[in-house]
N, C-alpha and C positions, 0 to 999 in steps of 0.2 A: 524433458522437452511435456511429459505427460500434465507433469504439477505447473505449468505454465497455459496447457491446453484446458486442465480443468480450471483455474484460477480463471479463465478468460470466460469459460463459458457458465462460471457461479458470476461474474459480473455480468454476464449479459443477459443472466436470468433475472438478479437486482435489479438491473435500469428495467427491462421490460414488467416486471412489478410494480415498479416506480420505489421500491423502498430503499433506495440509495441515496433518496433525494433526503431521506428521514434520516438516517442514520451515516454518520461519518463513513467513507470506503477508507477501509484499514490495506495500506500497503507496505510488503513487507520489502525494501529496498537491498537486500543482501543477495548472493549470489545463490543459482539455482540448487547447487551442493551443501549450503548452509538451510535453506528452506527446508531439504529436504530433511536435515536429521532434527530439526525443532522450527516451528512456528507457532504463532498464533491463531485458534478456530476463525476461519472469515477471512484472512488475510490474503490478499492476492499477491503472487509473486509479480513483480516489478525491478529488475536490478538498477542500481542506480545508473550504470553506466549505459542504459538503454530507457531510461524515464523521458527523456527529453525528445525522443526521437518517437516515442509508442504511445506517450499518455493522452495525447490528443485524440487518438482512435479509440482508447479504450475510454476513454472521461471528456466527451465533446461537450460538457454544460461546465464552464470554467468557475461558476456559483457551488458546485458539489463539494461539500465539504470533505477533506483529505487528511488521514492520518500516517506519519511514516512510521516506521522502527528501521533498524539495524545492528550489527554486531556490538555498536559501541556508543553511537548517537553522530558519528562525521558523517557517514554515508547520507544518514536522513536527515542532516541539518544540510547538506549539500544539494540533497533532492529538494528539499523545501526550497532554496533558493533559486532554483532553476524552476520549478512550479511557478513559484508568484513572477520569475521575470517573462514566464509565458503568459501572463495572466489569470492565473488560477488565485480566488480569493481568498479562499476559507481552506488554507496548508495549514498545519503544525507537525512537528518533530516530534515523536514520542520519546526519542533517543535509542538505548539499546533495547532489546527483546525483552530484559528483565523489568528496565524500567516501566515500558509496554503496558507488561502483562500486570505488574503493579496497579500502573494506573486504571487500567480497562478491568482488572479482579479479572483476566483469563491466566489460564493454565495451558501453558507451550504442550504443542503435541506433537509426535512423530508425521 
């Protein structure tokens, strides 16, 4: 739960500074346990089973660019479809953690 609270604080800071509009918001849709083991720097934890209910509170601007990743790419793809159905216009699935790390040139961290 501390990771989620920290993620919310990071997101709020980004929105307050206006930087969320310049760079895509990176969302890890895995479980809190998976996130705690390894995640990408700057990623916000929002599990796939909660994304449909919680995204509008965290990201009210539906034009905000969002990038998603998970363990294998399946949950990220499903989350992408959910967000698009909710009207989010710039959502992309980066696939797995490893694929996202490669694309973004980031190193996963504990």
